[in-house]
KEMARBA-45699 format. One record per residue (C-alpha): residue number from 0; x, y, z. Coordinates in pm, 1 decimal. Example, Ala and Ser with C-alpha at 12.3 -4.5 7.8 and 13.67 -1.06 7.14 Angstrom:
2
<site><i>0</i><u>1230.0</u><v>-450.0</v><w>780.0</w></site>
<site><i>1</i><u>1367.0</u><v>-106.0</v><w>714.0</w></site>
***
This chain:
255
<site><i>0</i><u>-9551.5</u><v>10567.1</v><w>-26843.5</w></site>
<site><i>1</i><u>-9897.1</u><v>10419.6</v><w>-27004.2</w></site>
<site><i>2</i><u>-9781.6</u><v>10194.9</v><w>-27315.2</w></site>
<site><i>3</i><u>-10057.9</u><v>10117.9</v><w>-27594.9</w></site>
<site><i>4</i><u>-10075.7</u><v>9863.3</v><w>-27841.7</w></site>
<site><i>5</i><u>-9878.7</u><v>10105.1</v><w>-28080.4</w></site>
<site><i>6</i><u>-9577.6</u><v>10049.5</v><w>-27847.1</w></site>
<site><i>7</i><u>-9534.8</u><v>9706.8</v><w>-27918.0</w></site>
<site><i>8</i><u>-9661.4</u><v>9374.8</v><w>-28061.6</w></site>
<site><i>9</i><u>-9858.7</u><v>9057.9</v><w>-27935.8</w></site>
<site><i>10</i><u>-9711.1</u><v>8702.0</v><w>-28004.5</w></site>
<site><i>11</i><u>-9961.9</u><v>8446.9</v><w>-28057.7</w></site>
<site><i>12</i><u>-9718.9</u><v>8146.8</v><w>-28093.2</w></site>
<site><i>13</i><u>-9371.0</u><v>8050.7</v><w>-27947.8</w></site>
<site><i>14</i><u>-9235.7</u><v>8110.4</v><w>-28302.9</w></site>
<site><i>15</i><u>-9374.1</u><v>8468.7</v><w>-28310.6</w></site>
<site><i>16</i><u>-9259.6</u><v>8566.0</v><w>-27962.3</w></site>
<site><i>17</i><u>-8897.9</u><v>8409.8</v><w>-28062.2</w></site>
<site><i>18</i><u>-8890.7</u><v>8623.4</v><w>-28360.6</w></site>
<site><i>19</i><u>-8985.2</u><v>8943.4</v><w>-28165.4</w></site>
<site><i>20</i><u>-8731.2</u><v>8864.8</v><w>-27907.4</w></site>
<site><i>21</i><u>-8476.7</u><v>8828.4</v><w>-28211.8</w></site>
<site><i>22</i><u>-8571.8</u><v>9174.3</v><w>-28345.3</w></site>
<site><i>23</i><u>-8497.7</u><v>9339.6</v><w>-28000.2</w></site>
<site><i>24</i><u>-8877.7</u><v>9327.8</v><w>-27851.1</w></site>
<site><i>25</i><u>-8880.1</u><v>9288.9</v><w>-27472.5</w></site>
<site><i>26</i><u>-9159.8</u><v>9072.5</v><w>-27334.5</w></site>
<site><i>27</i><u>-9380.5</u><v>9215.0</v><w>-27058.4</w></site>
<site><i>28</i><u>-9292.6</u><v>9093.0</v><w>-26721.5</w></site>
<site><i>29</i><u>-9597.6</u><v>8942.1</v><w>-26606.5</w></site>
<site><i>30</i><u>-9610.3</u><v>8551.0</v><w>-26687.0</w></site>
<site><i>31</i><u>-9875.7</u><v>8473.0</v><w>-26948.2</w></site>
<site><i>32</i><u>-9896.3</u><v>8779.1</v><w>-27131.4</w></site>
<site><i>33</i><u>-9783.9</u><v>8780.5</v><w>-27465.4</w></site>
<site><i>34</i><u>-9691.5</u><v>9167.4</v><w>-27515.1</w></site>
<site><i>35</i><u>-9366.4</u><v>9251.7</v><w>-27675.0</w></site>
<site><i>36</i><u>-9235.5</u><v>9608.4</v><w>-27618.0</w></site>
<site><i>37</i><u>-9061.6</u><v>9746.9</v><w>-27908.0</w></site>
<site><i>38</i><u>-8693.4</u><v>9863.9</v><w>-27905.0</w></site>
<site><i>39</i><u>-8810.8</u><v>10202.0</v><w>-27972.3</w></site>
<site><i>40</i><u>-9052.6</u><v>10200.6</v><w>-27687.8</w></site>
<site><i>41</i><u>-8811.3</u><v>10065.5</v><w>-27439.5</w></site>
<site><i>42</i><u>-8584.6</u><v>10361.4</v><w>-27487.6</w></site>
<site><i>43</i><u>-8878.9</u><v>10597.7</v><w>-27466.0</w></site>
<site><i>44</i><u>-8997.1</u><v>10427.2</v><w>-27098.1</w></site>
<site><i>45</i><u>-8605.4</u><v>10458.6</v><w>-26993.7</w></site>
<site><i>46</i><u>-8626.3</u><v>10856.7</v><w>-27089.7</w></site>
<site><i>47</i><u>-8942.3</u><v>10914.2</v><w>-26974.2</w></site>
<site><i>48</i><u>-9014.7</u><v>11139.8</v><w>-26659.9</w></site>
<site><i>49</i><u>-9136.9</u><v>10831.3</v><w>-26484.7</w></site>
<site><i>50</i><u>-8803.6</u><v>10709.1</v><w>-26483.8</w></site>
<site><i>51</i><u>-8856.7</u><v>10348.8</v><w>-26617.8</w></site>
<site><i>52</i><u>-9190.3</u><v>10261.4</v><w>-26498.0</w></site>
<site><i>53</i><u>-9433.5</u><v>10151.5</v><w>-26734.0</w></site>
<site><i>54</i><u>-9799.7</u><v>9998.2</v><w>-26759.9</w></site>
<site><i>55</i><u>-9843.8</u><v>9727.4</v><w>-27015.8</w></site>
<site><i>56</i><u>-10150.0</u><v>9788.6</v><w>-27228.8</w></site>
<site><i>57</i><u>-10251.9</u><v>9409.8</v><w>-27270.3</w></site>
<site><i>58</i><u>-10214.9</u><v>9280.6</v><w>-26894.8</w></site>
<site><i>59</i><u>-10237.9</u><v>9649.5</v><w>-26730.7</w></site>
<site><i>60</i><u>-9990.3</u><v>9547.7</v><w>-26486.2</w></site>
<site><i>61</i><u>-9709.9</u><v>9775.7</v><w>-26396.5</w></site>
<site><i>62</i><u>-9324.5</u><v>9711.2</v><w>-26388.1</w></site>
<site><i>63</i><u>-8974.8</u><v>9896.3</v><w>-26320.6</w></site>
<site><i>64</i><u>-8735.1</u><v>9835.3</v><w>-26621.8</w></site>
<site><i>65</i><u>-8476.5</u><v>10003.2</v><w>-26409.6</w></site>
<site><i>66</i><u>-8485.9</u><v>9754.0</v><w>-26133.9</w></site>
<site><i>67</i><u>-8114.2</u><v>9704.5</v><w>-26191.2</w></site>
<site><i>68</i><u>-8053.0</u><v>10041.3</v><w>-26025.6</w></site>
<site><i>69</i><u>-7983.2</u><v>9993.7</v><w>-25647.8</w></site>
<site><i>70</i><u>-8322.5</u><v>9954.5</v><w>-25451.1</w></site>
<site><i>71</i><u>-8482.6</u><v>10285.0</v><w>-25304.9</w></site>
<site><i>72</i><u>-8718.9</u><v>10096.2</v><w>-25077.4</w></site>
<site><i>73</i><u>-8708.9</u><v>9859.0</v><w>-24772.1</w></site>
<site><i>74</i><u>-8460.4</u><v>9555.4</v><w>-24777.7</w></site>
<site><i>75</i><u>-8610.0</u><v>9216.0</v><w>-24830.4</w></site>
<site><i>76</i><u>-8569.9</u><v>9117.0</v><w>-24473.8</w></site>
<site><i>77</i><u>-8784.4</u><v>9389.0</v><w>-24386.9</w></site>
<site><i>78</i><u>-9089.1</u><v>9233.4</v><w>-24476.7</w></site>
<site><i>79</i><u>-9242.9</u><v>9022.2</v><w>-24182.4</w></site>
<site><i>80</i><u>-9544.0</u><v>8757.4</v><w>-24194.1</w></site>
<site><i>81</i><u>-9852.4</u><v>8906.8</v><w>-24255.5</w></site>
<site><i>82</i><u>-10033.2</u><v>9094.5</v><w>-23934.2</w></site>
<site><i>83</i><u>-10279.0</u><v>9370.5</v><w>-23891.4</w></site>
<site><i>84</i><u>-10210.3</u><v>9717.2</v><w>-24042.0</w></site>
<site><i>85</i><u>-10027.4</u><v>9692.1</v><w>-24370.7</w></site>
<site><i>86</i><u>-9705.2</u><v>9817.4</v><w>-24562.6</w></site>
<site><i>87</i><u>-9567.1</u><v>9919.1</v><w>-24888.7</w></site>
<site><i>88</i><u>-9304.8</u><v>9809.3</v><w>-25110.0</w></site>
<site><i>89</i><u>-9094.4</u><v>10134.7</v><w>-25068.4</w></site>
<site><i>90</i><u>-9083.9</u><v>10054.8</v><w>-24668.8</w></site>
<site><i>91</i><u>-9345.2</u><v>10303.3</v><w>-24545.5</w></site>
<site><i>92</i><u>-9684.9</u><v>10246.3</v><w>-24373.5</w></site>
<site><i>93</i><u>-9990.7</u><v>10265.6</v><w>-24569.9</w></site>
<site><i>94</i><u>-10110.1</u><v>10534.7</v><w>-24347.8</w></site>
<site><i>95</i><u>-9769.3</u><v>10724.5</v><w>-24410.6</w></site>
<site><i>96</i><u>-9810.9</u><v>10701.9</v><w>-24774.6</w></site>
<site><i>97</i><u>-10153.9</u><v>10810.1</v><w>-24804.7</w></site>
<site><i>98</i><u>-10072.1</u><v>11101.6</v><w>-24601.4</w></site>
<site><i>99</i><u>-9807.8</u><v>11240.2</v><w>-24870.4</w></site>
<site><i>100</i><u>-10092.1</u><v>11203.3</v><w>-25131.3</w></site>
<site><i>101</i><u>-10346.6</u><v>11388.9</v><w>-24928.9</w></site>
<site><i>102</i><u>-10125.3</u><v>11648.8</v><w>-24846.7</w></site>
<site><i>103</i><u>-10011.0</u><v>11720.6</v><w>-25192.9</w></site>
<site><i>104</i><u>-10381.6</u><v>11721.1</v><w>-25317.4</w></site>
<site><i>105</i><u>-10455.7</u><v>11973.0</v><w>-25015.9</w></site>
<site><i>106</i><u>-10162.0</u><v>12186.7</v><w>-25104.1</w></site>
<site><i>107</i><u>-10195.6</u><v>12189.8</v><w>-25515.1</w></site>
<site><i>108</i><u>-10558.6</u><v>12151.2</v><w>-25544.9</w></site>
<site><i>109</i><u>-10717.8</u><v>11987.1</v><w>-25870.4</w></site>
<site><i>110</i><u>-10685.8</u><v>12217.7</v><w>-26148.5</w></site>
<site><i>111</i><u>-10997.6</u><v>12265.3</v><w>-26355.0</w></site>
<site><i>112</i><u>-11244.6</u><v>12183.3</v><w>-26028.6</w></site>
<site><i>113</i><u>-11202.9</u><v>12497.2</v><w>-25849.4</w></site>
<site><i>114</i><u>-11084.0</u><v>12556.5</v><w>-25514.7</w></site>
<site><i>115</i><u>-11106.0</u><v>12289.2</v><w>-25245.5</w></site>
<site><i>116</i><u>-11351.7</u><v>12429.7</v><w>-25014.5</w></site>
<site><i>117</i><u>-11361.4</u><v>12163.9</v><w>-24724.7</w></site>
<site><i>118</i><u>-11082.5</u><v>11883.6</v><w>-24607.0</w></site>
<site><i>119</i><u>-11121.8</u><v>11637.6</v><w>-24365.5</w></site>
<site><i>120</i><u>-10954.1</u><v>11710.1</v><w>-24009.7</w></site>
<site><i>121</i><u>-10707.4</u><v>11440.4</v><w>-23851.6</w></site>
<site><i>122</i><u>-10503.7</u><v>11323.9</v><w>-24117.3</w></site>
<site><i>123</i><u>-10479.4</u><v>10998.1</v><w>-24320.8</w></site>
<site><i>124</i><u>-10561.2</u><v>10788.7</v><w>-24021.2</w></site>
<site><i>125</i><u>-10895.1</u><v>10992.4</v><w>-23968.3</w></site>
<site><i>126</i><u>-11228.1</u><v>10815.1</v><w>-24028.5</w></site>
<site><i>127</i><u>-11412.2</u><v>11036.7</v><w>-24278.4</w></site>
<site><i>128</i><u>-11631.8</u><v>10914.8</v><w>-24587.7</w></site>
<site><i>129</i><u>-11477.2</u><v>11190.8</v><w>-24819.6</w></site>
<site><i>130</i><u>-11137.3</u><v>11329.1</v><w>-24802.3</w></site>
<site><i>131</i><u>-11237.9</u><v>11699.6</v><w>-24904.0</w></site>
<site><i>132</i><u>-11482.8</u><v>11859.7</v><w>-25148.8</w></site>
<site><i>133</i><u>-11485.5</u><v>12121.6</v><w>-25428.4</w></site>
<site><i>134</i><u>-11788.5</u><v>12327.0</v><w>-25472.5</w></site>
<site><i>135</i><u>-11953.7</u><v>12070.1</v><w>-25669.6</w></site>
<site><i>136</i><u>-11767.0</u><v>11755.4</v><w>-25621.8</w></site>
<site><i>137</i><u>-11639.3</u><v>11517.9</v><w>-25324.0</w></site>
<site><i>138</i><u>-11297.9</u><v>11412.7</v><w>-25295.1</w></site>
<site><i>139</i><u>-11182.5</u><v>11073.9</v><w>-25232.6</w></site>
<site><i>140</i><u>-10783.1</u><v>11036.7</v><w>-25263.0</w></site>
<site><i>141</i><u>-10594.1</u><v>10714.8</v><w>-25266.8</w></site>
<site><i>142</i><u>-10235.5</u><v>10714.3</v><w>-25286.7</w></site>
<site><i>143</i><u>-9975.2</u><v>10449.5</v><w>-25468.8</w></site>
<site><i>144</i><u>-9637.9</u><v>10410.6</v><w>-25503.5</w></site>
<site><i>145</i><u>-9498.2</u><v>10344.0</v><w>-25866.4</w></site>
<site><i>146</i><u>-9365.8</u><v>10020.2</v><w>-25744.6</w></site>
<site><i>147</i><u>-9712.7</u><v>9875.0</v><w>-25704.3</w></site>
<site><i>148</i><u>-9782.2</u><v>9608.2</v><w>-25954.9</w></site>
<site><i>149</i><u>-10149.2</u><v>9759.8</v><w>-26016.6</w></site>
<site><i>150</i><u>-10204.9</u><v>10127.4</v><w>-26070.0</w></site>
<site><i>151</i><u>-10555.8</u><v>10134.3</v><w>-25969.4</w></site>
<site><i>152</i><u>-10783.6</u><v>10346.9</v><w>-25737.5</w></site>
<site><i>153</i><u>-10987.7</u><v>10121.7</v><w>-25495.2</w></site>
<site><i>154</i><u>-11258.4</u><v>10297.8</v><w>-25275.0</w></site>
<site><i>155</i><u>-11296.7</u><v>10003.4</v><w>-25036.0</w></site>
<site><i>156</i><u>-11564.3</u><v>9764.6</v><w>-24936.0</w></site>
<site><i>157</i><u>-11940.4</u><v>9804.4</v><w>-25024.2</w></site>
<site><i>158</i><u>-12024.3</u><v>9954.2</v><w>-24723.2</w></site>
<site><i>159</i><u>-11755.6</u><v>10242.7</v><w>-24773.9</w></site>
<site><i>160</i><u>-11868.4</u><v>10322.3</v><w>-25105.3</w></site>
<site><i>161</i><u>-12202.4</u><v>10356.9</v><w>-24994.7</w></site>
<site><i>162</i><u>-12098.8</u><v>10605.0</v><w>-24734.2</w></site>
<site><i>163</i><u>-11895.4</u><v>10825.1</v><w>-24982.7</w></site>
<site><i>164</i><u>-12204.7</u><v>10815.2</v><w>-25233.0</w></site>
<site><i>165</i><u>-12430.3</u><v>10900.8</v><w>-24898.6</w></site>
<site><i>166</i><u>-12200.7</u><v>11176.8</v><w>-24792.5</w></site>
<site><i>167</i><u>-12184.3</u><v>11383.9</v><w>-25142.9</w></site>
<site><i>168</i><u>-12578.7</u><v>11338.0</v><w>-25166.3</w></site>
<site><i>169</i><u>-12625.4</u><v>11491.7</v><w>-24835.8</w></site>
<site><i>170</i><u>-12416.6</u><v>11786.4</v><w>-24956.0</w></site>
<site><i>171</i><u>-12602.4</u><v>11789.6</v><w>-25261.0</w></site>
<site><i>172</i><u>-12277.4</u><v>11744.9</v><w>-25457.5</w></site>
<site><i>173</i><u>-12255.9</u><v>11607.4</v><w>-25834.1</w></site>
<site><i>174</i><u>-12066.1</u><v>11302.4</v><w>-25701.3</w></site>
<site><i>175</i><u>-11730.1</u><v>11178.9</v><w>-25643.6</w></site>
<site><i>176</i><u>-11375.8</u><v>11272.3</v><w>-25752.5</w></site>
<site><i>177</i><u>-11176.4</u><v>10950.1</v><w>-25761.0</w></site>
<site><i>178</i><u>-10797.4</u><v>11084.7</v><w>-25711.1</w></site>
<site><i>179</i><u>-10498.4</u><v>10841.8</v><w>-25758.0</w></site>
<site><i>180</i><u>-10176.0</u><v>10995.4</v><w>-25662.0</w></site>
<site><i>181</i><u>-9880.4</u><v>10800.5</v><w>-25778.4</w></site>
<site><i>182</i><u>-9557.4</u><v>10873.2</v><w>-25599.7</w></site>
<site><i>183</i><u>-9232.3</u><v>10813.0</v><w>-25777.2</w></site>
<site><i>184</i><u>-8978.5</u><v>10760.6</v><w>-25501.0</w></site>
<site><i>185</i><u>-8708.5</u><v>10773.5</v><w>-25770.0</w></site>
<site><i>186</i><u>-8744.0</u><v>11164.0</v><w>-25888.1</w></site>
<site><i>187</i><u>-8958.4</u><v>11272.6</v><w>-25593.9</w></site>
<site><i>188</i><u>-9220.7</u><v>11349.1</v><w>-25841.3</w></site>
<site><i>189</i><u>-9620.2</u><v>11270.5</v><w>-25844.9</w></site>
<site><i>190</i><u>-9850.9</u><v>11203.2</v><w>-26106.6</w></site>
<site><i>191</i><u>-10239.3</u><v>11262.3</v><w>-26056.1</w></site>
<site><i>192</i><u>-10533.5</u><v>11074.2</v><w>-26215.5</w></site>
<site><i>193</i><u>-10890.7</u><v>11202.5</v><w>-26176.3</w></site>
<site><i>194</i><u>-11203.2</u><v>11019.3</v><w>-26255.2</w></site>
<site><i>195</i><u>-11543.1</u><v>11186.1</v><w>-26236.3</w></site>
<site><i>196</i><u>-11822.6</u><v>10964.9</v><w>-26084.5</w></site>
<site><i>197</i><u>-12169.3</u><v>11109.7</v><w>-26078.3</w></site>
<site><i>198</i><u>-12422.6</u><v>10993.2</v><w>-25834.7</w></site>
<site><i>199</i><u>-12669.3</u><v>10941.1</v><w>-26139.3</w></site>
<site><i>200</i><u>-12593.4</u><v>10658.2</v><w>-26345.2</w></site>
<site><i>201</i><u>-12232.3</u><v>10718.5</v><w>-26566.1</w></site>
<site><i>202</i><u>-12071.2</u><v>10457.2</v><w>-26802.9</w></site>
<site><i>203</i><u>-11752.2</u><v>10293.8</v><w>-26799.5</w></site>
<site><i>204</i><u>-11527.0</u><v>10286.9</v><w>-27144.2</w></site>
<site><i>205</i><u>-11653.2</u><v>9916.8</v><w>-27160.3</w></site>
<site><i>206</i><u>-12011.0</u><v>10025.7</v><w>-27146.0</w></site>
<site><i>207</i><u>-12093.7</u><v>9908.5</v><w>-26775.7</w></site>
<site><i>208</i><u>-12330.2</u><v>10148.3</v><w>-26604.1</w></site>
<site><i>209</i><u>-12249.2</u><v>10233.9</v><w>-26239.8</w></site>
<site><i>210</i><u>-12377.5</u><v>10519.0</v><w>-25970.0</w></site>
<site><i>211</i><u>-12149.3</u><v>10696.7</v><w>-25782.6</w></site>
<site><i>212</i><u>-11782.2</u><v>10587.5</v><w>-25660.9</w></site>
<site><i>213</i><u>-11616.4</u><v>10280.7</v><w>-25815.4</w></site>
<site><i>214</i><u>-11273.8</u><v>10150.7</v><w>-25901.5</w></site>
<site><i>215</i><u>-11066.3</u><v>10268.4</v><w>-26199.6</w></site>
<site><i>216</i><u>-10714.5</u><v>10210.7</v><w>-26327.0</w></site>
<site><i>217</i><u>-10467.4</u><v>10479.1</v><w>-26452.8</w></site>
<site><i>218</i><u>-10554.1</u><v>10391.5</v><w>-26802.8</w></site>
<site><i>219</i><u>-10919.9</u><v>10472.8</v><w>-26767.4</w></site>
<site><i>220</i><u>-10877.0</u><v>10778.9</v><w>-26544.1</w></site>
<site><i>221</i><u>-10767.7</u><v>11157.7</v><w>-26669.7</w></site>
<site><i>222</i><u>-10400.6</u><v>11238.5</v><w>-26597.5</w></site>
<site><i>223</i><u>-10467.4</u><v>11556.8</v><w>-26435.6</w></site>
<site><i>224</i><u>-10108.6</u><v>11639.0</v><w>-26320.8</w></site>
<site><i>225</i><u>-9832.5</u><v>11518.2</v><w>-26491.3</w></site>
<site><i>226</i><u>-9542.7</u><v>11582.0</v><w>-26261.6</w></site>
<site><i>227</i><u>-9563.6</u><v>11752.3</v><w>-25925.1</w></site>
<site><i>228</i><u>-9290.0</u><v>11757.8</v><w>-25662.7</w></site>
<site><i>229</i><u>-9385.5</u><v>11592.9</v><w>-25352.5</w></site>
<site><i>230</i><u>-9208.3</u><v>11572.5</v><w>-24987.2</w></site>
<site><i>231</i><u>-9007.7</u><v>11246.1</v><w>-25058.3</w></site>
<site><i>232</i><u>-8915.7</u><v>11103.3</v><w>-24700.4</w></site>
<site><i>233</i><u>-8619.1</u><v>10906.6</v><w>-24828.6</w></site>
<site><i>234</i><u>-8469.8</u><v>11281.4</v><w>-24932.9</w></site>
<site><i>235</i><u>-8493.9</u><v>11366.8</v><w>-24583.4</w></site>
<site><i>236</i><u>-8191.3</u><v>11216.6</v><w>-24368.3</w></site>
<site><i>237</i><u>-8397.0</u><v>11280.4</v><w>-24027.0</w></site>
<site><i>238</i><u>-8684.7</u><v>11094.2</v><w>-24150.9</w></site>
<site><i>239</i><u>-8578.2</u><v>10732.0</v><w>-24064.7</w></site>
<site><i>240</i><u>-8714.2</u><v>10561.7</v><w>-24390.5</w></site>
<site><i>241</i><u>-8740.6</u><v>10297.6</v><w>-24479.1</w></site>
<site><i>242</i><u>-8851.3</u><v>10134.3</v><w>-24165.5</w></site>
<site><i>243</i><u>-9011.2</u><v>9783.2</v><w>-24102.7</w></site>
<site><i>244</i><u>-9366.7</u><v>9749.0</v><w>-24216.2</w></site>
<site><i>245</i><u>-9607.1</u><v>9557.8</v><w>-23996.9</w></site>
<site><i>246</i><u>-9737.4</u><v>9360.4</v><w>-24266.4</w></site>
<site><i>247</i><u>-9640.0</u><v>9209.3</v><w>-24613.3</w></site>
<site><i>248</i><u>-9681.0</u><v>9490.4</v><w>-24891.4</w></site>
<site><i>249</i><u>-10065.8</u><v>9544.4</v><w>-24975.4</w></site>
<site><i>250</i><u>-10070.6</u><v>9834.1</v><w>-25245.9</w></site>
<site><i>251</i><u>-10297.3</u><v>9650.7</v><w>-25433.8</w></site>
<site><i>252</i><u>-10571.5</u><v>9778.7</v><w>-25173.9</w></site>
<site><i>253</i><u>-10457.4</u><v>10138.3</v><w>-25107.1</w></site>
<site><i>254</i><u>-10572.9</u><v>10296.8</v><w>-24781.0</w></site>
***
């Protein structure tokens, strides 16, 4: 759930923080953040279909208020010292999680943008500048779990961004649709955010001028799909998830 400033208050002194806490406000979990969530908003977060996950309007980090529930991901001792590859907090590889998001978009499409006319072969592990196209836009999908601290679309290194823009230009497309899929393994529901990033100059909410694909957070993207079911490997007794990743969680840089 994306919170805004109306869902709480900010404390600018220890005294203000103490007063808010006495009134039932709960401090954002990030150290140093001075945003306090109101009692009403706390209840709204727990009742929301995102099942306890919220994004703070001050620090833009995401947290789980229902962390007291039994952990639904990988045990702590599954995490190994860093090595090449990459894993998620939930206990899937980045490739496995990316494939869930790509399969979901390929199956359900992007409402309002017309049918998907091309999709890259080879799955999430294939080397392709774009994941697919509509008649007018290139499509780049990034998939995260709700457990990720930062809900943001990251299109890769500068050379990768250039390749995506070049591919869209060669196909005479308007630009790239950044598609961020957030998977809630607790509810088996996904939320889909989209941001249009034209090849020509476009402006961010802060006034910055960009061209082509770029990073964005869920708070600055359009929530295209509120809830859509996905094939949750943890609901499949034959899947074997979770299993040990080959690296520490790296969801801040989605595959």
